[in-house]
C-alpha positions as CSV (number, residue, x, y, z in Angstrom):
1,M,80.2,144.1,80.3
2,E,83.9,142.9,79.5
3,G,84.7,141.5,82.5
4,R,87.4,144.1,83.7
5,L,87.6,145.6,86.7
6,M,89.0,149.6,86.0
7,L,90.7,152.0,88.4
8,M,90.6,155.7,88.1
9,K,94.0,156.8,88.3
10,C,95.8,160.3,88.1
11,A,97.5,161.7,85.4
12,G,99.3,164.2,87.3
13,C,100.9,162.0,90.3
14,G,99.5,158.0,89.9
15,A,98.0,158.1,92.6
16,L,94.7,155.9,92.4
17,R,90.9,157.0,93.1
18,L,88.3,154.6,94.8
19,P,85.6,155.6,94.8
20,S,86.5,157.5,91.3
21,R,86.1,161.5,91.6
22,R,86.5,164.7,90.7
23,H,90.2,165.8,91.6
24,C,92.9,163.9,92.9
25,D,93.0,164.2,96.9
26,V,96.8,163.8,96.7
27,C,97.8,166.5,94.2
28,L,94.1,168.2,93.7
29,S,94.5,167.4,89.7
30,D,91.6,166.7,87.5
31,Q,93.6,164.8,85.1
32,T,92.7,161.6,85.1
33,E,93.0,157.9,83.0
34,W,91.5,154.6,83.5
35,V,94.0,151.7,84.2
36,Q,92.9,148.2,84.7
37,A,93.2,146.4,88.3
38,S,94.6,142.5,88.6
39,G,91.4,141.6,90.1
40,R,93.6,140.0,92.9
41,G,93.4,141.6,96.9
42,V,93.1,140.1,99.9
43,V,89.8,140.5,102.8
44,R,90.4,143.0,105.2
45,S,87.5,143.1,106.9
46,V,83.9,141.3,106.9
47,G,80.9,141.4,108.6
48,I,77.6,138.7,108.4
49,M,74.3,140.6,108.0
50,H,71.1,139.1,109.4
51,Q,68.6,141.6,108.8
52,R,66.8,141.9,105.6
53,Y,67.7,145.7,104.8
54,H,66.0,145.1,100.9
55,P,64.0,142.5,99.3
56,G,66.7,141.7,96.8
57,F,68.8,140.2,99.9
58,Q,68.7,137.2,101.2
59,T,69.8,136.7,104.7
60,P,72.7,135.8,105.7
61,Y,75.2,137.7,103.5
62,N,78.4,138.9,104.0
63,V,79.6,142.1,103.7
64,A,83.4,142.7,102.7
65,F,86.4,145.1,101.8
66,V,88.8,143.4,100.0
67,E,92.2,145.4,99.4
68,L,93.6,144.9,96.0
69,D,97.0,144.2,95.0
70,E,96.9,148.2,93.8
71,G,96.8,149.4,97.0
72,V,92.6,150.7,97.3
73,R,90.5,148.7,99.5
74,L,87.0,148.0,97.5
75,P,83.5,147.2,99.3
76,T,82.0,144.2,97.9
77,N,80.8,140.5,98.6
78,I,82.8,137.1,98.7
79,T,81.4,134.6,97.1
80,G,82.0,130.8,96.0
81,I,82.2,130.1,100.4
82,A,80.4,129.6,103.3
83,N,80.1,132.9,105.3
84,E,81.7,130.9,108.4
85,A,84.5,130.2,106.4
86,I,85.7,133.8,105.0
87,R,88.7,134.8,107.1
88,V,90.3,138.4,107.2
89,G,93.7,138.2,104.6
90,M,92.3,135.6,102.8
91,P,93.7,135.8,98.9
92,V,90.4,136.3,96.9
93,V,90.0,137.4,92.9
94,V,87.3,139.0,91.6
95,D,84.0,137.4,90.0
96,W,80.9,139.1,88.2
97,D,77.6,139.2,88.9
98,R,76.1,139.8,85.9
99,Y,72.2,141.3,84.8
100,E,71.1,142.3,82.4
101,D,72.5,145.5,82.1
102,V,75.0,145.7,84.8
103,A,78.0,143.6,86.2
104,L,78.8,143.6,89.6
105,P,82.0,142.7,90.9
106,K,82.4,140.4,93.6
107,F,85.3,138.0,94.7
108,R,85.9,134.6,95.5
109,P,88.9,132.7,97.2
110,A,91.9,132.8,95.4
């Protein structure tokens, strides 16, 4: 777990794929490479969840879509700030929740 946010990039046309998938939506190429994202973005949408759908979640929690500087949007959580203070258009930077065998990208105010 190196703490790098990686994106799948089409080797044919350069389009980024998020979520990653076998073929490019733009040119249908199956040739890919992985590129490191800047880890910076902006909040494009946010909702506050008050119902507990899984025992691992503590309510209330936020679900946000962050548009990365590279142009793709990533569903995530915003950390390090009260849910009520999160605003659309707020600049954010990637932060990591690390567990034994996985690291989840979350975002905090930049």
